[in-house]
C-alpha positions as CSV (number, residue, x, y, z in Angstrom):
1,M,-69.4,-26.9,-17.8
2,N,-69.9,-29.5,-15.0
3,Y,-67.2,-31.8,-13.6
4,E,-65.9,-33.5,-10.4
5,V,-62.8,-32.0,-8.8
6,E,-60.0,-34.5,-8.1
7,R,-57.2,-32.1,-7.0
8,V,-56.3,-28.4,-7.4
9,F,-52.9,-26.9,-8.2
10,Q,-52.2,-23.1,-8.3
11,Q,-49.3,-21.2,-10.1
12,G,-49.6,-17.5,-9.4
13,D,-52.8,-16.1,-10.6
14,I,-54.0,-19.3,-12.3
15,I,-55.8,-22.4,-10.8
16,F,-55.5,-25.8,-12.4
17,I,-58.4,-28.1,-11.4
18,K,-57.6,-31.7,-12.1
19,V,-61.1,-33.3,-12.9
20,K,-62.1,-36.8,-12.3
21,E,-61.8,-39.1,-15.2
22,D,-64.8,-39.2,-17.4
23,S,-66.6,-36.4,-15.4
24,L,-66.5,-34.0,-18.4
25,D,-68.9,-34.5,-21.2
26,E,-67.0,-35.7,-24.3
27,K,-69.5,-34.1,-26.6
28,E,-69.3,-30.7,-24.8
29,L,-65.4,-30.9,-24.9
30,N,-65.4,-31.6,-28.7
31,K,-67.4,-28.6,-29.3
32,L,-64.7,-26.4,-27.9
33,Q,-62.3,-24.7,-30.3
34,K,-58.5,-26.0,-30.1
35,K,-55.9,-23.6,-28.9
36,G,-52.5,-23.9,-30.9
37,R,-49.1,-23.3,-29.8
38,S,-47.4,-19.8,-29.8
39,A,-44.7,-18.7,-32.1
40,D,-42.1,-20.1,-29.8
41,G,-43.8,-23.5,-29.5
42,R,-45.4,-23.4,-26.1
43,F,-49.1,-23.6,-25.2
44,I,-49.7,-20.3,-23.4
45,V,-52.3,-20.7,-20.6
46,A,-52.0,-17.0,-19.4
47,E,-49.7,-14.0,-19.9
48,G,-48.8,-12.0,-16.9
49,E,-50.5,-8.6,-16.9
50,A,-48.2,-7.1,-14.6
51,T,-44.8,-8.9,-15.4
52,G,-45.2,-10.0,-19.0
53,H,-44.4,-13.7,-18.0
54,H,-46.3,-16.6,-19.3
55,H,-47.8,-19.7,-17.7
56,A,-46.8,-22.2,-20.4
57,I,-46.7,-25.8,-21.3
58,K,-43.9,-27.1,-23.7
59,E,-45.1,-30.7,-24.0
60,E,-48.0,-31.9,-26.3
61,V,-51.4,-31.5,-24.8
62,D,-54.9,-31.0,-26.3
63,M,-55.9,-27.5,-25.2
64,R,-59.5,-26.3,-25.8
65,I,-60.7,-22.7,-25.3
66,V,-63.6,-22.1,-22.9
67,D,-63.1,-18.5,-22.4
68,E,-59.8,-17.0,-23.6
69,D,-60.3,-13.5,-22.0
70,L,-60.7,-15.2,-18.6
71,N,-57.9,-17.8,-19.2
72,Q,-60.5,-20.6,-19.0
73,F,-59.3,-23.7,-20.9
74,V,-59.6,-27.4,-20.7
75,I,-56.3,-29.3,-21.0
76,V,-56.2,-33.0,-21.7
77,A,-52.7,-34.5,-21.2
78,D,-52.0,-38.1,-21.9
79,E,-48.8,-37.8,-20.2
80,A,-47.3,-35.8,-17.3
81,F,-46.3,-32.3,-18.3
82,A,-44.2,-29.4,-16.8
83,L,-46.0,-26.1,-16.2
84,G,-43.3,-23.2,-16.4
85,H,-43.4,-19.6,-15.5
86,E,-40.4,-17.2,-15.4
87,E,-41.5,-15.8,-12.0
88,H,-43.1,-18.8,-10.1
89,S,-40.3,-21.3,-9.6
90,F,-41.3,-24.0,-7.3
91,K,-37.8,-24.7,-6.4
92,N,-37.2,-21.0,-5.5
93,R,-40.4,-20.9,-3.4
94,V,-39.4,-23.9,-1.3
95,K,-35.7,-22.5,-1.0
96,K,-37.2,-19.2,0.2
97,A,-39.3,-21.0,2.8
98,G,-36.2,-22.2,4.5
99,S,-37.6,-25.4,6.0
100,V,-40.2,-27.9,5.3
101,E,-42.0,-26.7,8.4
102,A,-42.5,-23.4,6.7
103,L,-44.2,-24.9,3.7
104,N,-48.0,-25.3,3.6
105,K,-49.8,-28.7,3.6
106,A,-50.5,-28.6,-0.1
107,E,-46.8,-28.0,-0.9
108,V,-45.6,-30.9,1.4
109,E,-48.3,-33.2,-0.4
110,Y,-47.1,-32.1,-3.7
111,I,-43.6,-33.0,-2.9
112,E,-44.6,-36.4,-1.4
113,E,-47.3,-37.5,-4.0
114,V,-46.4,-35.7,-7.3
115,L,-42.6,-35.4,-7.2
116,E,-42.3,-38.6,-5.0
117,E,-39.7,-37.2,-2.8
118,D,-39.3,-37.5,1.0
119,P,-39.8,-34.1,2.7
120,S,-38.1,-35.3,5.9
121,Q,-34.6,-35.6,4.1
122,D,-32.0,-33.0,4.4
123,F,-33.5,-29.8,3.4
124,D,-30.6,-28.6,1.0
125,A,-30.7,-32.0,-0.6
126,L,-34.5,-31.9,-1.2
127,V,-34.2,-28.4,-2.6
128,E,-31.5,-29.5,-5.2
129,K,-33.8,-32.2,-6.5
130,L,-36.9,-30.1,-7.0
131,P,-37.8,-28.7,-10.5
132,H,-38.3,-25.1,-11.3
133,E,-41.6,-26.0,-13.0
134,L,-44.6,-27.4,-11.6
135,K,-44.9,-31.2,-12.5
136,M,-48.4,-31.9,-13.5
137,P,-49.7,-35.5,-13.5
138,E,-51.4,-36.7,-16.7
139,G,-55.1,-36.0,-16.8
140,T,-57.7,-33.5,-17.7
141,Y,-57.6,-29.9,-16.2
142,V,-59.9,-26.9,-16.2
143,T,-58.1,-23.6,-15.7
144,R,-59.5,-20.6,-13.9
145,K,-58.2,-17.2,-13.1
146,V,-57.8,-16.4,-9.5
147,R,-60.2,-13.9,-7.8
148,E,-59.5,-12.4,-4.3
149,F,-61.7,-10.3,-1.9
150,D,-60.4,-6.9,-0.7
151,N,-61.8,-6.4,2.7
152,E,-61.1,-2.7,2.9
153,Q,-62.8,-1.9,-0.4
154,Q,-65.4,-4.7,0.1
155,R,-65.2,-6.0,-3.4
156,S,-63.6,-8.8,-5.3
157,R,-60.9,-8.4,-8.1
158,W,-58.9,-10.5,-10.5
159,V,-55.5,-11.4,-9.2
160,R,-52.8,-9.9,-11.4
161,D,-49.5,-11.7,-12.1
């Protein structure tokens, strides 16, 4: 599956690659099987192997299966959506950092560009305005499971959440 990357988001062990408009082949996309909602009404992107928590979407999206075992999906969202996870609260992550200066560049850009908040405002006031879920802009996303390299064992492995 070929596509052009516009932006990358990460929540725990799952990467969400926002692809440039019209860079996915429509015919190839339509061949993929649709993924339905779970019993509780959410679209489950991944289940945590270690914690049992879920990366999940409540809003209506078109979710297609690329490889379910590897958590590879294509998500087409006509509207912005919230990506929830019981363990990965964006608000708690920022609060734990203690200051805007302790955040990485991608987190500050997310606050400015996606949430449209001014990171230079009073830190406590900023934290109160932040959502627990990741707010994802409308668009098309390809999901991937994160791999990491273990220098001591000289091998790569899947990140477990």
